[in-house]
SEROSE-789936 format. One line per field, with one value per residue (C-alpha): residue number from 1; residue in one letter; chain; z, y, x. Coordinates in nm, 2 decimals, padded with zeros to 4 digits. Layout:
N
seq = c(NUM,...)
type = c(A,...)
mol = c(A,...)
z = c(Z,...)
y = c(Y,...)
x = c(X,...)
//
This chain:
414
seq = c(1,2,3,4,5,6,7,8,9,10,11,12,13,14,15,16,17,18,19,20,21,22,23,24,25,26,27,28,29,30,31,32,33,34,35,36,37,38,39,40,41,42,43,44,45,46,47,48,49,50,51,52,53,54,55,56,57,58,59,60,61,62,63,64,65,66,67,68,69,70,71,72,73,74,75,76,77,78,79,80,81,82,83,84,85,86,87,88,89,90,91,92,93,94,95,96,97,98,99,100,101,102,103,104,105,106,107,108,109,110,111,112,113,114,115,116,117,118,119,120,121,122,123,124,125,126,127,128,129,130,131,132,133,134,135,136,137,138,139,140,141,142,143,144,145,146,147,148,149,150,151,152,153,154,155,156,157,158,159,160,161,162,163,164,165,166,167,168,169,170,171,172,173,174,175,176,177,178,179,180,181,182,183,184,185,186,187,188,189,190,191,192,193,194,195,196,197,198,199,200,201,202,203,204,205,206,207,208,209,210,211,212,213,214,215,216,217,218,219,220,221,222,223,224,225,226,227,228,229,230,231,232,233,234,235,236,237,238,239,240,241,242,243,244,245,246,247,248,249,250,251,252,253,254,255,256,257,258,259,260,261,262,263,264,265,266,267,268,269,270,271,272,273,274,275,276,277,278,279,280,281,282,283,284,285,286,287,288,289,290,291,292,293,294,295,296,297,298,299,300,301,302,303,304,305,306,307,308,309,310,311,312,313,314,315,316,317,318,319,320,321,322,323,324,325,326,327,328,329,330,331,332,333,334,335,336,337,338,339,340,341,342,343,344,345,346,347,348,349,350,351,352,353,354,355,356,357,358,359,360,361,362,363,364,365,366,367,368,369,370,371,372,373,374,375,376,377,378,379,380,381,382,383,384,385,386,387,388,389,390,391,392,393,394,395,396,397,398,399,400,401,402,403,404,405,406,407,408,409,410,411,412,413,414)
type = c(M,D,K,K,K,L,L,E,L,A,S,K,I,L,F,A,G,A,T,Q,D,E,G,A,L,D,S,A,A,E,E,L,A,A,A,L,R,Q,T,T,A,A,T,P,A,E,E,D,E,K,T,A,G,F,L,K,F,T,L,Q,E,I,S,K,M,N,K,S,F,S,K,T,F,I,Q,N,G,R,I,V,H,Y,R,L,R,I,R,G,K,H,S,R,S,Y,E,I,R,Y,R,R,D,G,Y,N,I,S,V,S,A,P,D,L,A,T,A,K,L,R,F,I,E,A,V,N,R,P,V,G,V,S,C,A,L,S,N,V,P,T,T,F,T,D,F,A,E,Y,Y,F,E,K,F,Y,K,R,R,V,C,T,K,T,F,Q,N,E,T,G,R,Y,K,K,H,I,K,P,Y,F,G,S,I,Q,I,K,R,I,T,P,E,A,C,Q,N,L,L,D,S,I,S,E,R,G,L,G,K,T,A,D,E,V,K,C,I,L,N,G,I,F,T,C,A,I,K,H,Q,I,I,K,F,N,P,L,D,V,I,V,H,I,Q,H,E,R,V,T,G,L,V,F,S,K,S,E,E,Y,Q,L,L,Q,A,T,A,G,T,P,Y,Q,L,M,F,A,V,A,L,Y,T,G,L,R,P,N,E,Y,A,T,A,R,I,D,G,Q,F,I,V,A,V,N,S,K,Q,K,N,G,K,K,V,Y,K,K,I,P,I,T,P,M,L,R,P,F,L,V,D,V,D,E,L,H,F,Y,V,R,D,T,L,S,E,K,L,H,T,V,F,K,N,H,T,L,K,D,L,R,K,T,F,N,T,R,C,Q,E,C,G,V,A,D,V,A,R,K,L,F,M,G,H,S,L,G,T,L,N,N,T,Y,T,G,I,S,D,E,F,L,L,Q,E,G,E,K,L,N,Y,T,Y,D,N,A,P,K,L,P,P,N,D,K,K,D,S,E)
mol = c(A,A,A,A,A,A,A,A,A,A,A,A,A,A,A,A,A,A,A,A,A,A,A,A,A,A,A,A,A,A,A,A,A,A,A,A,A,A,A,A,A,A,A,A,A,A,A,A,A,A,A,A,A,A,A,A,A,A,A,A,A,A,A,A,A,A,A,A,A,A,A,A,A,A,A,A,A,A,A,A,A,A,A,A,A,A,A,A,A,A,A,A,A,A,A,A,A,A,A,A,A,A,A,A,A,A,A,A,A,A,A,A,A,A,A,A,A,A,A,A,A,A,A,A,A,A,A,A,A,A,A,A,A,A,A,A,A,A,A,A,A,A,A,A,A,A,A,A,A,A,A,A,A,A,A,A,A,A,A,A,A,A,A,A,A,A,A,A,A,A,A,A,A,A,A,A,A,A,A,A,A,A,A,A,A,A,A,A,A,A,A,A,A,A,A,A,A,A,A,A,A,A,A,A,A,A,A,A,A,A,A,A,A,A,A,A,A,A,A,A,A,A,A,A,A,A,A,A,A,A,A,A,A,A,A,A,A,A,A,A,A,A,A,A,A,A,A,A,A,A,A,A,A,A,A,A,A,A,A,A,A,A,A,A,A,A,A,A,A,A,A,A,A,A,A,A,A,A,A,A,A,A,A,A,A,A,A,A,A,A,A,A,A,A,A,A,A,A,A,A,A,A,A,A,A,A,A,A,A,A,A,A,A,A,A,A,A,A,A,A,A,A,A,A,A,A,A,A,A,A,A,A,A,A,A,A,A,A,A,A,A,A,A,A,A,A,A,A,A,A,A,A,A,A,A,A,A,A,A,A,A,A,A,A,A,A,A,A,A,A,A,A,A,A,A,A,A,A,A,A,A,A,A,A,A,A,A,A,A,A,A,A,A,A,A,A,A,A,A,A,A,A,A,A,A,A,A,A,A,A,A,A,A,A)
z = c(12.54,12.32,12.00,11.76,11.90,11.88,11.49,11.44,11.62,11.44,11.09,11.18,11.26,10.95,10.72,10.88,10.84,10.43,10.36,10.58,10.76,11.09,11.26,11.27,11.31,11.64,11.71,11.67,11.87,12.17,12.15,12.18,12.42,12.65,12.62,12.68,12.99,13.11,13.04,13.24,13.53,13.54,13.57,13.86,13.77,13.81,13.78,13.44,13.32,12.98,12.86,12.53,12.31,12.00,12.02,11.77,11.66,11.63,11.28,11.47,11.59,11.25,11.11,11.28,11.08,10.76,10.48,10.29,10.61,10.72,10.42,10.42,10.83,10.77,10.53,10.76,11.03,11.21,11.49,11.63,11.86,12.22,12.53,12.91,13.07,13.44,13.63,14.01,14.17,14.08,13.70,13.40,13.06,12.74,12.42,12.05,11.78,11.40,11.16,10.84,10.49,10.51,10.87,11.16,11.45,11.82,12.09,12.47,12.71,13.11,13.00,12.65,12.60,12.59,12.39,12.09,12.12,12.06,11.82,11.64,11.62,11.55,11.22,11.17,11.21,10.97,10.76,10.86,11.14,11.31,11.00,10.78,10.83,10.82,10.46,10.57,10.55,10.87,10.75,10.64,10.26,10.18,10.39,10.14,09.81,09.93,10.01,09.67,09.47,09.62,09.74,09.59,09.25,09.23,09.35,09.08,08.75,08.60,08.56,08.95,09.04,08.87,09.02,09.35,09.36,09.21,09.48,09.74,09.56,09.58,09.90,10.16,10.06,10.14,10.46,10.65,10.48,10.61,10.97,11.14,11.09,11.47,11.53,11.33,11.59,11.51,11.56,11.25,11.03,11.15,11.07,10.73,10.64,10.76,10.58,10.24,10.30,10.43,10.07,09.95,09.83,10.01,09.74,09.77,10.15,10.11,09.89,10.08,10.40,10.20,10.02,10.44,10.54,10.31,10.42,10.80,10.80,10.57,10.87,11.14,10.89,10.94,11.28,11.25,11.43,11.69,11.58,11.32,11.38,11.13,11.43,11.63,11.38,11.29,10.93,10.75,10.44,10.12,09.98,09.63,09.32,09.12,08.72,08.54,08.32,07.95,07.88,07.50,07.37,07.49,07.33,07.01,07.10,07.14,06.84,06.59,06.73,06.62,06.26,05.99,06.23,06.37,06.70,06.63,06.58,06.89,07.10,06.92,07.00,07.38,07.42,07.29,07.41,07.79,07.74,08.01,07.89,07.94,07.72,07.41,07.25,07.27,07.09,06.75,06.52,06.55,06.32,06.50,06.84,06.93,07.18,07.41,07.69,08.02,08.22,08.55,08.55,08.83,08.90,08.55,08.34,08.03,07.94,07.67,07.68,07.38,07.31,07.04,06.73,06.87,06.61,06.78,06.69,06.34,06.09,06.22,06.12,05.77,05.56,05.87,05.94,06.21,06.52,06.62,06.89,07.05,07.37,07.68,07.70,07.39,07.36,07.72,07.62,07.30,07.54,07.74,07.46,07.39,07.77,08.06,08.34,08.15,08.16,07.97,08.25,08.21,07.87,08.05,08.29,08.03,07.83,08.13,08.22,07.86,07.87,08.16,08.03,07.72,07.92,07.82,08.08,08.35,08.27,07.96,08.09,08.33,08.08,07.82,08.12,08.20,08.55,08.76,08.74,09.07,09.11,09.12,08.78,08.67,08.71,08.59,08.34,07.95,07.77,07.40,07.13,06.99,07.32,07.35,07.01,07.10,07.43,07.20,06.97,07.26,07.27,07.02,07.07,06.93,07.02,07.07,06.84,06.63,06.28,06.26,06.32,05.98,06.01,05.98,05.62,05.60,05.35,05.58,05.85,05.64)
y = c(09.62,09.37,09.29,09.39,09.74,09.81,09.70,09.90,10.21,10.13,10.10,10.48,10.61,10.45,10.57,10.92,10.92,10.81,11.07,11.32,11.43,11.58,11.63,11.25,11.14,11.34,11.20,10.81,10.92,11.02,10.77,10.49,10.65,10.67,10.31,10.23,10.41,10.22,09.91,09.98,10.12,09.79,09.62,09.65,09.63,09.34,09.30,09.19,09.41,09.57,09.86,09.97,10.31,10.50,10.83,11.13,11.35,11.72,11.88,12.08,11.75,11.61,11.91,11.80,11.48,11.40,11.45,11.10,11.00,11.23,11.22,10.89,10.92,11.20,11.01,10.70,10.95,11.05,10.79,10.53,10.23,10.22,10.00,10.09,09.84,09.78,09.61,09.58,09.93,10.16,10.04,10.16,10.24,10.34,10.17,10.33,10.09,10.18,09.88,09.93,10.10,09.93,10.10,09.91,10.18,10.10,10.34,10.35,10.63,10.66,10.91,10.96,11.31,11.16,10.87,11.10,11.29,10.97,10.83,11.19,11.12,10.78,10.86,11.09,10.88,10.90,10.57,10.52,10.25,10.19,10.17,09.98,09.80,09.42,09.44,09.53,09.29,09.23,08.98,09.09,08.94,09.03,09.40,09.47,09.38,09.57,09.88,09.85,09.80,10.03,10.33,10.32,10.25,10.55,10.77,10.62,10.55,10.19,10.10,10.21,10.01,09.72,09.76,09.76,09.51,09.27,09.39,09.33,08.96,08.85,08.99,09.06,08.84,08.48,08.63,08.72,08.56,08.55,08.67,08.91,09.24,09.30,09.01,09.15,09.28,09.52,09.25,09.09,09.37,09.40,09.07,09.08,09.39,09.28,08.91,09.13,09.39,09.10,08.97,09.28,09.40,09.78,09.93,09.66,09.65,10.08,09.97,09.70,09.92,10.23,09.98,09.81,10.20,10.24,09.94,09.97,10.36,10.23,10.00,10.29,10.51,10.19,10.15,09.81,09.88,10.15,10.20,10.14,09.86,10.02,10.31,10.13,09.95,10.04,10.07,10.22,10.40,10.24,10.46,10.51,10.57,10.82,10.80,10.90,11.19,11.10,11.31,11.46,11.26,10.96,11.08,11.08,10.76,10.61,10.75,10.68,10.31,10.26,10.41,10.28,10.05,10.19,10.19,10.54,10.71,10.50,10.65,11.00,11.05,10.94,11.16,11.45,11.45,11.33,11.08,10.81,10.44,10.36,10.65,10.54,10.31,10.64,10.88,11.02,11.28,11.55,11.85,12.01,11.85,11.47,11.38,11.13,11.03,11.15,10.81,10.99,11.13,10.99,10.89,10.71,11.04,11.07,11.35,11.42,11.59,11.76,11.83,12.04,11.89,12.07,12.14,11.81,11.59,11.71,11.60,11.25,11.26,11.37,11.17,11.00,11.01,10.74,10.63,10.25,10.14,09.84,09.68,09.84,09.51,09.49,09.86,09.84,09.54,09.75,10.01,09.77,09.67,09.99,10.10,09.87,10.14,10.35,10.27,10.39,10.64,10.84,10.94,11.12,11.28,11.38,11.56,11.75,11.87,11.97,12.18,12.33,12.40,12.56,12.80,12.65,12.81,12.63,12.62,12.48,12.22,12.13,12.04,11.89,11.62,11.61,11.74,11.92,12.32,12.33,12.34,12.72,12.72,12.43,12.58,12.94,12.89,12.82,12.79,12.85,12.63,12.91,12.96,12.60,12.59,12.91,12.79,12.42,12.61,12.65,12.27,12.30,12.23,12.03,11.75,11.85,11.70,11.52,11.52,11.65,11.31,11.23,11.13,10.75,10.60,10.46,10.22,10.07,10.04,09.84)
x = c(05.14,05.01,05.18,04.83,04.89,05.27,05.23,05.00,05.15,05.47,05.31,05.18,05.50,05.66,05.38,05.40,05.79,05.75,05.47,05.68,05.37,05.53,05.20,05.08,05.45,05.42,05.12,05.21,05.53,05.35,05.07,05.33,05.58,05.27,05.15,05.53,05.52,05.20,05.34,05.66,05.50,05.26,05.56,05.82,06.19,06.37,06.78,06.78,06.47,06.50,06.25,06.24,06.08,06.15,06.36,06.29,06.57,06.51,06.59,06.86,07.00,06.98,07.16,07.51,07.51,07.67,07.43,07.47,07.31,07.06,06.86,06.78,06.71,06.46,06.31,06.30,06.09,06.39,06.37,06.57,06.48,06.66,06.61,06.68,06.89,06.90,07.10,07.10,07.02,07.29,07.36,07.18,07.21,07.00,07.13,07.06,07.05,07.00,07.03,06.87,06.96,07.33,07.39,07.50,07.51,07.52,07.57,07.49,07.52,07.36,07.11,06.90,07.04,07.44,07.30,07.23,07.52,07.72,07.45,07.54,07.91,07.91,07.73,07.97,08.28,08.55,08.56,08.20,08.36,08.04,07.82,07.98,08.33,08.14,08.24,08.63,08.87,09.07,09.36,09.68,09.65,09.28,09.32,09.60,09.45,09.16,09.38,09.56,09.26,09.01,09.29,09.62,09.54,09.37,09.70,09.93,09.97,09.92,10.30,10.37,10.09,10.21,10.55,10.43,10.18,10.45,10.67,10.39,10.35,10.71,10.83,10.54,10.24,10.42,10.56,10.26,09.99,09.63,09.75,09.50,09.65,09.64,09.84,10.15,10.44,10.73,10.97,10.81,10.85,11.20,11.30,11.11,11.32,11.65,11.62,11.55,11.86,12.09,12.07,12.20,11.84,11.86,11.63,11.38,11.38,11.31,11.05,10.90,10.86,10.71,10.44,10.39,10.36,10.07,09.90,09.91,09.85,09.51,09.42,09.46,09.25,09.00,09.02,09.13,09.49,09.58,09.93,10.19,10.43,10.68,10.71,10.95,11.16,11.50,11.61,11.87,11.79,11.94,12.20,12.09,12.32,12.16,12.22,12.48,12.50,12.68,12.96,12.91,13.19,13.00,12.70,12.89,12.99,12.66,12.53,12.83,12.85,12.49,12.52,12.30,12.11,11.74,11.89,12.08,11.72,11.59,11.87,11.85,11.52,11.54,11.84,11.73,11.35,11.43,11.13,11.09,11.17,10.79,10.73,10.90,10.62,10.41,10.62,10.50,10.60,10.35,10.43,10.74,10.76,10.74,10.45,10.44,10.22,10.33,10.36,10.36,10.00,09.76,09.38,09.39,09.44,09.59,09.80,10.04,10.36,10.54,10.90,11.03,11.25,11.54,11.82,12.02,11.70,11.64,11.92,11.78,11.47,11.46,11.23,11.11,10.72,10.69,10.87,10.91,11.08,11.22,11.10,11.28,11.49,11.60,11.73,11.86,12.06,12.17,12.30,12.51,12.71,12.82,12.83,12.85,12.84,12.49,12.12,11.85,11.75,12.09,11.96,11.66,11.94,12.15,11.89,11.77,12.14,12.18,11.85,12.03,12.34,12.21,11.99,11.64,11.39,11.33,10.95,11.01,11.24,11.00,10.72,10.95,11.03,10.67,10.72,10.46,10.48,10.27,09.92,09.89,10.12,09.96,09.61,09.69,09.96,09.91,10.25,10.23,10.39,10.56,10.76,10.86,10.96,11.15,11.35,11.35,11.60,11.84,11.93,12.22,12.58,12.86,13.10,13.42,13.72,13.43,13.28,12.89,12.69,12.55,12.15,12.08,12.08,11.74,11.85,12.15,11.86,11.64)
//
């Protein structure tokens, strides 16, 4: 067939597809197929002979494709290009290619019916491997950054993202560099984790392993690698030491040691609300509650939690309208001047313990702490402010053999 005739028929097919004229489309496709058959019949098959044509998919076949592809495919006339490869007397295969609208699909099969099925499978393949993987990097550094920005960032809060990417840049990125992910061996991963553990950084080794697992799992989903190198390594989980609960005498000692300074109010709010250290800066007084951003929310959502001003905190907030916290490091240093063995997180653990000891309802305690109630309860449970205030009143206890703590003297604080 001459080029002029081929272009004429191709134009008819494209126009019919664009206008969705079924009759004109079928007619043009049949005319093109007939012309190609005549050309094929007139030319004896050589060993490397290639014959080509257009293959139309039925609406029933298209219904099996994912919707994002099928809509575009229908607009383009439901037609793909194929070619027949003949090598020798017994080797022949049909190849289907579709390169348009950002897709790059290529499949082959011994017959057209099978080739159609494989084309549909390629269209529906998870992550679109056969269609658009050209934009996904395959070197470790580039893919890791792609993973963090495209996927991991959406699952965690901002602070967690910053911490994890910081560990990646410090411990992992310099080690693997720009090596191809598929060339990373279990031995290389084992050596990295061993070197971190041998420096006495067991907790860091655990965190590095977790980061690597996320990167390799994502690479498997993109079909860049077939297995996770971490599956065969030997790593002993670091034995973590949990926080220490303040005894009641230690609570009293901390608040007494900081009396007359702004620190006393800051430690009182932290101790009697259970706020996370990274939530201190967002804390504010709202009526009978302390309100702060719940820093553990994911997907970029900003959610606030409300903790009642309990009998334990109330004396420290007399004539106080606003809360102002020093930065976390400054507060931590001040705490260590009083107790070497305690951290700011221990104040939160202590609040949770006191809620349990005072009989605060579990659902209220979880809301105070900023914990999830579970998917079902988060959806259908609406706890009233009255109930939270009622439960907050239960947090009322005394310090053995100690006088009642006076509220912070504002004059001394200034």
